[in-house]
C-alpha positions as CSV (number, residue, x, y, z in Angstrom):
1,M,18.4,-16.9,-15.7
2,K,15.2,-15.0,-17.2
3,I,13.4,-11.7,-15.2
4,T,10.2,-10.7,-17.1
5,I,7.8,-7.7,-16.1
6,L,4.6,-9.1,-15.4
7,G,3.4,-6.1,-13.9
8,A,4.7,-2.6,-12.6
9,G,6.8,-2.2,-16.3
10,G,6.0,0.0,-19.1
11,G,5.5,3.6,-17.0
12,E,2.9,1.8,-14.7
13,V,2.6,1.9,-11.2
14,T,0.6,-1.2,-10.2
15,G,0.3,-4.8,-10.2
16,S,3.9,-5.3,-9.1
17,C,5.0,-9.1,-10.5
18,Y,8.6,-10.6,-11.7
19,L,9.0,-14.1,-13.4
20,V,12.3,-15.4,-12.8
21,Q,13.4,-18.0,-15.0
22,T,16.9,-20.2,-14.4
23,K,17.6,-23.5,-15.5
24,S,16.5,-25.0,-12.6
25,A,13.5,-23.3,-11.0
26,R,10.6,-20.7,-11.8
27,V,9.5,-18.3,-9.0
28,L,7.2,-15.5,-9.3
29,V,8.5,-12.2,-7.1
30,D,4.4,-10.4,-6.0
31,C,1.5,-11.3,-8.0
32,G,0.5,-7.5,-7.6
33,M,-3.9,-6.1,-8.5
34,F,-3.4,-3.5,-11.4
35,Q,-5.3,-0.7,-10.5
36,G,-7.6,2.5,-12.2
37,G,-9.6,1.5,-15.1
38,K,-11.2,-1.0,-17.2
39,R,-7.8,-0.9,-18.7
40,A,-6.1,-2.5,-15.6
41,D,-9.3,-5.7,-15.2
42,T,-7.9,-6.4,-18.9
43,L,-4.9,-6.9,-17.3
44,N,-5.8,-8.8,-14.9
45,R,-7.9,-10.7,-16.6
46,A,-4.6,-12.3,-18.5
47,A,-2.4,-15.4,-17.9
48,L,-0.7,-15.8,-14.8
49,P,2.5,-18.6,-15.5
50,A,1.5,-21.1,-12.7
51,K,2.2,-23.8,-14.8
52,G,6.1,-25.1,-13.8
53,L,6.4,-22.3,-10.4
54,D,8.1,-23.7,-7.7
55,A,7.7,-20.7,-5.3
56,V,6.4,-17.0,-5.1
57,L,8.3,-14.3,-3.0
58,I,6.5,-11.2,-1.2
59,T,8.2,-8.3,-0.6
60,H,4.0,-7.0,1.5
61,G,1.5,-7.8,1.8
62,H,-0.2,-4.7,-0.4
63,L,-2.7,-5.1,-2.8
64,D,-0.3,-3.5,-5.8
65,H,1.3,-6.7,-5.0
66,T,-0.8,-9.5,-4.0
67,G,-3.6,-8.8,-5.4
68,R,-3.5,-11.2,-8.7
69,L,-2.1,-14.3,-6.0
70,P,-5.8,-16.6,-6.1
71,L,-6.0,-16.5,-9.9
72,L,-2.9,-18.9,-9.2
73,A,-5.6,-21.3,-7.7
74,K,-7.8,-20.7,-9.1
75,A,-5.1,-21.6,-12.0
76,G,-4.3,-24.8,-10.3
77,F,-1.1,-23.7,-8.3
78,T,-0.2,-25.5,-5.5
79,G,3.4,-24.4,-4.4
80,S,4.4,-22.3,-1.4
81,I,4.2,-18.2,-0.8
82,F,6.9,-17.5,1.1
83,A,7.1,-13.7,3.1
84,T,7.5,-12.0,6.6
85,P,4.9,-13.4,8.6
86,A,3.3,-9.9,10.1
87,T,3.1,-9.7,6.1
88,I,1.3,-13.2,4.9
89,E,-1.4,-11.5,8.2
90,M,-1.9,-8.2,6.2
91,A,-1.7,-10.6,2.5
92,A,-4.2,-12.4,4.2
93,L,-6.6,-9.6,5.1
94,I,-6.4,-7.5,2.4
95,V,-6.5,-10.5,-0.3
96,R,-10.4,-11.8,1.6
97,D,-11.3,-8.0,0.9
98,S,-10.3,-7.9,-2.3
99,A,-12.0,-11.5,-3.0
100,H,-15.4,-10.2,-0.9
101,I,-14.8,-7.0,-2.7
102,Q,-14.7,-8.5,-6.6
103,T,-17.8,-11.3,-5.2
104,Q,-20.4,-8.2,-4.4
105,D,-19.1,-5.6,-7.8
106,V,-19.7,-8.6,-10.2
107,Q,-22.7,-9.8,-8.3
108,R,-24.5,-5.7,-8.6
109,V,-23.7,-5.8,-13.1
110,N,-25.9,-9.1,-13.3
111,R,-28.8,-7.8,-11.4
112,K,-28.0,-5.3,-14.6
113,R,-27.0,-7.4,-16.8
114,E,-30.7,-10.3,-16.4
115,R,-32.4,-7.4,-15.9
116,A,-30.9,-7.3,-20.0
117,G,-31.2,-10.2,-21.3
118,E,-27.1,-10.5,-21.2
119,P,-25.4,-13.5,-19.7
120,A,-23.5,-13.7,-16.8
121,L,-20.3,-12.2,-16.0
122,E,-18.1,-13.7,-14.0
123,P,-16.1,-12.3,-10.6
124,L,-11.5,-11.6,-11.2
125,Y,-11.7,-14.5,-8.4
126,T,-13.8,-15.9,-5.3
127,P,-13.7,-16.6,-1.7
128,A,-12.8,-20.1,-1.7
129,Q,-10.0,-19.6,-4.3
130,A,-9.0,-16.5,-1.8
131,E,-8.8,-19.4,0.7
132,T,-7.2,-21.5,-0.3
133,I,-4.2,-19.0,-1.4
134,I,-3.9,-18.0,1.8
135,G,-3.2,-21.7,3.2
136,F,-0.2,-21.7,1.1
137,F,2.3,-19.0,2.8
138,K,4.7,-19.6,4.3
139,P,6.6,-17.0,6.8
140,V,9.9,-16.6,6.6
141,P,12.9,-14.6,9.0
142,Y,14.3,-11.1,7.9
143,S,18.0,-11.2,6.9
144,Q,18.4,-15.4,6.8
145,P,18.6,-17.0,3.8
146,V,15.9,-19.2,2.8
147,T,15.9,-22.0,-0.1
148,V,12.6,-21.1,-2.0
149,A,13.1,-23.3,-5.4
150,P,16.1,-25.6,-6.0
151,G,19.4,-24.1,-6.7
152,I,18.0,-20.5,-5.7
153,Q,17.9,-18.6,-1.8
154,A,16.6,-15.5,-1.1
155,V,17.6,-13.3,1.8
156,W,13.8,-11.0,2.7
157,H,15.8,-7.4,4.3
158,E,13.2,-3.9,6.5
159,A,12.2,-2.2,3.9
160,G,10.2,0.8,6.6
161,H,7.0,1.2,3.9
162,M,4.6,-1.5,5.6
163,L,4.4,-3.6,8.9
164,G,6.2,-6.7,7.5
165,S,7.2,-4.3,4.2
166,A,10.9,-6.5,2.6
167,S,13.3,-5.8,-0.1
168,I,14.0,-8.8,-1.1
169,Q,17.5,-10.9,-2.4
170,L,17.7,-14.2,-5.2
171,I,21.4,-15.8,-5.0
172,A,21.0,-18.1,-7.5
173,D,23.1,-21.0,-8.5
174,D,22.5,-20.8,-12.8
175,G,23.6,-23.9,-14.5
176,G,26.8,-23.1,-12.2
177,K,27.4,-19.9,-12.0
178,K,25.8,-17.7,-9.1
179,K,23.9,-14.9,-10.0
180,C,22.4,-11.9,-7.4
181,V,19.2,-9.9,-8.3
182,V,17.4,-7.4,-5.5
183,F,13.9,-6.7,-6.0
184,S,13.5,-3.5,-3.6
185,G,10.3,-4.1,-3.5
186,D,8.2,-0.2,-2.6
187,L,10.9,1.6,-0.2
188,G,9.4,3.2,2.7
189,P,10.6,7.2,4.5
190,K,13.6,7.3,6.7
191,N,13.0,8.1,10.2
192,A,8.5,7.7,9.7
193,P,7.2,6.9,12.5
194,I,5.8,3.4,14.0
195,L,8.5,2.0,11.2
196,K,12.4,0.6,11.7
197,D,14.0,2.7,8.7
198,Y,14.0,0.6,5.2
199,D,17.6,-1.6,5.6
200,P,19.4,-1.5,2.2
201,F,21.8,-4.4,0.7
202,Q,25.4,-4.0,-0.6
203,R,25.4,-7.1,-3.1
204,A,23.9,-7.7,-6.5
205,D,24.7,-8.5,-9.9
206,M,21.4,-6.7,-11.0
207,V,18.9,-4.8,-8.9
208,F,15.2,-4.2,-9.9
209,L,14.6,-1.1,-8.1
210,E,10.8,1.0,-7.5
211,S,10.6,5.0,-8.7
212,T,7.1,5.9,-8.2
213,Y,8.5,8.8,-6.4
214,G,11.5,9.3,-8.5
215,D,11.1,13.1,-9.1
216,R,10.7,14.5,-5.5
217,D,11.5,14.5,-2.6
218,H,7.8,15.0,0.0
219,Q,7.4,17.3,2.8
220,P,9.1,17.2,5.7
221,L,7.6,14.7,8.0
222,A,7.4,16.9,10.6
223,D,6.3,20.2,8.8
224,T,3.2,17.6,7.6
225,I,2.7,17.1,11.6
226,N,2.6,20.3,12.2
227,E,0.0,21.4,10.0
228,F,-2.2,17.9,10.9
229,T,-2.5,19.8,14.5
230,D,-3.0,22.8,13.7
231,I,-6.0,21.8,11.8
232,V,-7.6,19.2,14.6
233,K,-7.3,23.0,16.7
234,T,-8.8,24.6,14.5
235,A,-11.8,22.6,13.8
236,V,-11.7,22.2,17.4
237,A,-12.5,25.2,18.4
238,A,-15.2,26.7,15.5
239,R,-16.7,22.6,17.3
240,G,-16.4,21.3,14.0
241,K,-16.4,16.8,12.4
242,I,-12.6,15.9,10.7
243,L,-13.2,13.7,8.2
244,V,-10.0,11.3,7.2
245,P,-9.9,9.5,3.8
246,T,-8.1,6.6,4.7
247,F,-6.2,4.4,3.9
248,A,-6.8,1.2,5.7
249,V,-3.3,-0.3,6.5
250,T,-0.7,2.5,7.2
251,R,-2.4,5.4,7.8
252,A,-5.1,5.0,10.3
253,Q,-2.0,3.5,12.9
254,L,-0.2,6.0,11.9
255,L,-3.0,8.5,12.4
256,M,-4.3,6.6,15.5
257,L,-0.1,7.6,17.1
258,L,-0.6,11.3,15.9
259,L,-4.0,12.0,17.4
260,S,-2.4,9.5,20.9
261,R,0.2,12.5,21.2
262,I,-1.1,14.9,20.8
263,F,-3.1,14.4,23.1
264,R,-0.6,12.9,25.9
265,K,1.0,16.8,24.7
266,K,-2.5,18.6,25.7
267,L,-2.4,20.3,22.8
268,V,-6.3,20.2,23.6
269,R,-8.7,17.9,25.0
270,P,-8.7,14.5,24.0
271,F,-12.3,14.5,21.4
272,P,-14.2,11.5,20.2
273,I,-12.3,9.7,16.9
274,F,-14.3,7.4,15.2
275,L,-12.4,4.2,13.4
276,D,-15.2,3.6,10.8
277,S,-13.4,0.3,8.4
278,P,-13.3,-2.5,9.8
279,M,-10.6,-3.4,7.5
280,A,-8.8,-0.4,9.7
281,I,-9.1,-1.9,12.4
282,A,-8.7,-5.3,12.2
283,A,-4.9,-3.5,10.2
284,T,-4.8,-2.1,13.4
285,E,-5.0,-5.5,16.3
286,I,-1.8,-7.0,13.7
287,Y,0.2,-4.3,14.5
288,R,-0.7,-4.7,17.7
289,H,1.4,-8.6,17.9
290,H,4.3,-6.7,15.7
291,H,5.8,-4.3,18.1
292,E,9.2,-6.2,17.5
293,L,8.5,-4.1,14.1
294,F,8.7,-0.8,16.0
295,D,11.3,1.7,15.9
296,D,13.1,2.6,18.6
297,E,11.9,5.5,19.1
298,T,8.2,4.4,19.1
299,L,8.7,1.8,21.5
300,K,10.2,4.1,24.4
301,Y,7.1,6.3,23.6
302,L,4.9,3.3,24.1
303,A,6.8,2.2,27.2
304,Q,6.2,4.9,28.7
305,K,2.9,4.6,28.2
306,P,0.1,2.8,25.9
307,A,-1.4,5.4,23.5
308,S,-4.7,3.6,24.1
309,G,-3.8,5.4,27.3
310,D,-3.6,9.0,25.5
311,L,-6.9,7.2,22.9
312,T,-9.7,7.0,25.5
313,T,-12.8,8.5,23.7
314,L,-11.7,6.2,20.2
315,K,-15.0,4.1,19.4
316,L,-14.5,1.1,16.6
317,C,-17.2,1.1,14.2
318,P,-17.5,-2.0,12.2
319,T,-20.8,-2.4,12.1
320,A,-22.7,0.0,8.8
321,V,-25.8,0.7,12.5
322,D,-22.3,2.0,13.5
323,S,-21.2,3.7,11.8
324,K,-24.7,5.0,10.8
325,K,-25.1,6.7,14.1
326,I,-21.8,8.6,13.5
327,N,-24.3,11.1,12.0
328,D,-25.9,12.0,14.9
329,E,-22.7,13.2,16.7
330,L,-22.2,17.0,16.9
331,G,-19.2,18.0,17.0
332,P,-16.0,18.1,17.7
333,C,-15.5,15.0,17.0
334,L,-12.8,13.3,14.1
335,V,-13.6,10.5,11.4
336,M,-11.1,8.4,9.5
337,A,-13.3,6.1,7.4
338,G,-12.8,4.0,4.6
339,A,-11.5,4.6,0.7
340,G,-8.7,6.5,0.6
341,M,-9.5,8.8,-2.5
342,C,-13.4,9.1,-1.3
343,N,-14.5,7.0,-4.7
344,A,-15.9,4.0,-2.2
345,G,-16.6,3.2,1.2
346,R,-18.3,4.7,4.5
347,I,-16.5,7.9,3.6
348,L,-18.9,9.1,1.2
349,H,-22.0,8.4,3.0
350,H,-20.1,11.1,6.0
351,L,-18.5,13.7,2.8
352,K,-22.6,13.7,2.1
353,A,-24.1,14.9,5.0
354,N,-21.0,16.9,6.5
355,L,-19.5,18.7,2.6
356,W,-21.9,20.9,2.7
357,K,-21.4,22.7,6.1
358,P,-18.3,25.5,6.9
359,E,-17.3,24.0,9.6
360,T,-15.9,21.1,8.7
361,H,-12.4,19.9,7.8
362,V,-11.7,17.4,5.0
363,V,-8.3,15.8,5.6
364,I,-6.8,14.4,2.5
365,V,-3.3,12.5,3.7
366,G,-3.1,10.4,0.6
367,Y,-2.3,10.0,-2.8
368,Q,-6.1,10.7,-5.1
369,G,-6.4,9.5,-8.2
370,D,-7.8,11.3,-11.6
371,G,-11.2,11.5,-11.5
372,S,-11.8,10.6,-8.0
373,L,-14.5,12.3,-5.8
374,G,-10.8,12.7,-3.5
375,R,-9.2,14.3,-6.2
376,Q,-12.2,16.6,-7.2
377,L,-11.7,17.9,-3.5
378,V,-8.3,18.9,-3.8
379,D,-8.7,20.3,-7.1
380,G,-10.9,23.0,-5.4
381,K,-14.5,22.5,-7.7
382,K,-16.9,23.9,-5.8
383,L,-20.0,21.6,-6.3
384,V,-19.6,17.5,-6.8
385,S,-22.0,14.4,-6.8
386,I,-22.5,11.5,-3.8
387,F,-24.5,9.2,-4.9
388,G,-26.7,11.5,-7.6
389,E,-27.0,14.2,-5.5
390,K,-25.2,17.3,-5.8
391,I,-23.2,18.9,-2.5
392,A,-22.1,22.0,-1.8
393,V,-18.5,22.2,-1.0
394,K,-17.8,25.1,1.8
395,A,-16.0,22.7,3.9
396,Q,-12.2,23.6,4.3
397,V,-10.4,20.7,2.0
398,N,-7.0,20.3,3.7
399,T,-4.5,18.7,1.9
400,L,-1.1,17.2,3.7
401,G,1.6,15.8,1.8
402,G,4.8,14.3,4.3
403,F,2.7,11.4,5.2
404,S,3.7,8.9,2.3
405,A,4.0,5.7,2.5
406,H,6.9,5.7,-0.1
407,A,10.7,7.0,0.0
408,G,10.9,10.8,-2.6
409,Q,13.9,10.8,-5.3
410,T,16.8,11.6,-2.4
411,E,15.5,8.1,0.2
412,L,15.2,5.7,-3.4
413,L,19.4,6.9,-4.0
414,G,20.1,6.9,-0.1
415,W,18.7,2.8,0.0
416,F,20.6,2.6,-3.9
417,S,23.5,4.4,-2.6
418,A,24.9,1.5,-0.6
419,I,24.3,-1.0,-3.2
420,A,26.3,1.2,-6.4
421,P,29.6,-0.2,-5.0
422,A,28.6,-3.5,-6.8
423,R,27.8,-2.0,-10.1
424,P,25.0,-4.0,-11.0
425,R,23.0,-3.3,-13.0
426,V,19.3,-1.3,-12.1
427,V,15.9,-1.9,-13.6
428,L,13.5,0.8,-12.7
429,T,10.7,0.0,-12.3
430,H,6.9,1.0,-10.5
431,G,6.7,4.0,-11.5
432,E,5.2,6.7,-14.1
433,N,7.4,7.7,-17.6
434,E,8.5,10.6,-16.3
435,P,9.3,9.5,-12.7
436,R,11.4,7.1,-13.3
437,E,12.7,8.5,-16.4
438,M,14.0,11.8,-13.4
439,L,15.0,8.8,-11.1
440,A,17.4,6.8,-14.4
441,Q,19.2,10.9,-14.9
442,K,20.1,11.6,-11.5
443,I,21.5,7.6,-11.1
444,Q,23.6,7.6,-14.3
445,Q,24.9,11.4,-12.6
446,Q,25.7,10.2,-9.6
447,Y,26.3,6.5,-10.4
448,K,27.7,6.1,-13.8
449,L,25.3,3.2,-14.7
450,K,22.7,3.6,-16.8
451,P,18.7,2.6,-16.0
452,Q,16.9,0.2,-18.6
453,L,13.3,1.8,-18.2
454,P,11.7,-1.8,-19.6
455,E,8.6,-2.5,-20.5
456,L,5.4,-4.7,-19.6
457,N,6.8,-7.6,-20.6
458,E,9.8,-7.7,-21.3
459,T,12.3,-9.6,-20.8
460,I,15.6,-9.4,-18.9
461,E,18.4,-11.6,-19.5
462,L,21.8,-11.7,-16.9
């Protein structure tokens, strides 16, 4: 068996993709988009091994695990793409949005190129190609083996990272020999609201383990929730606006549950909440369809009273007209809008209109990439540029570090501890070099196993 790392290797976090080859089959595990700068665009345009590919297996719906799927349709792939039902819904939402953005971006660039007399560029892929690939999805259950290709069975176990997320175990008959490989996918933190905890495998000859936060643990969630509650109380007392740059999937739904709790406990009186993101609105609807994936605590909470009963002041803003109306709203109110790193989207308009006001609170609830406006705000910059205009930062900027959907170092080791007695070969991917090196040291110290740290496009033989 050969496994080639076609993404999330060599210190790269995004673009997750593995090609698994046996004597009788070829399958991909994930097919994600690289994100961040010109290098990512070059990597995304590299050819994928679509020819002779039997199937694709998806761990979860995030763009860095699904965003290159339409390129397979572009290359002529017509096989099956296996994923849990919730992952199929989330992936369809995310891939459609990505295709729309690709097309819009290229149209904008081509208008400039046309004026300069330069040839037009093509988008990475089109909405039509996205629709084609969505048609190849096939649902799989959790915890039951599914034949996905000649001689290969796969089992999906809960990963606790996002709705529908899973780790995948492959059991392959490779020339008469049984081989077992586990891909962790992205693992979630334990005891996080809404989702069930990860369900680790206990058997493998080789494990591919993510290492995004292999060097540290997150702030305890309870402390982060208390910080968020205090910010809300302070902003309400000052009658200010609370602006939350929000990732549409998982983070927006978590924040709405926390606001429901704040109102239900009567910690503050209900105030207007604006969900200013068509994608977050659609993702929230998918959550409503999949209560079977919620943890017991959330199910008990919702059985007492639906969260919608607390969030009577929640207003959905699907259109740009709805978004613009928020400018006329007086505080206190809370606005959740994308993009999560403040590098695009409707949040930029809200920041431009409110950053210069001392009563405004900006709440950063996710990772902010280098060079993004969100990172500038986190770093305390006092003057920023939005749409070419200089804006003074007089708002209070609050960074909350405990809302991550990724497992920290201790939780990654906890997941691995269930499979460690099988003495598998360990391969660390999906992490920058320092985090995965530190996780490798921990695994070697605790389990006397020396992990491999592969480069991008490296092939490992089992």
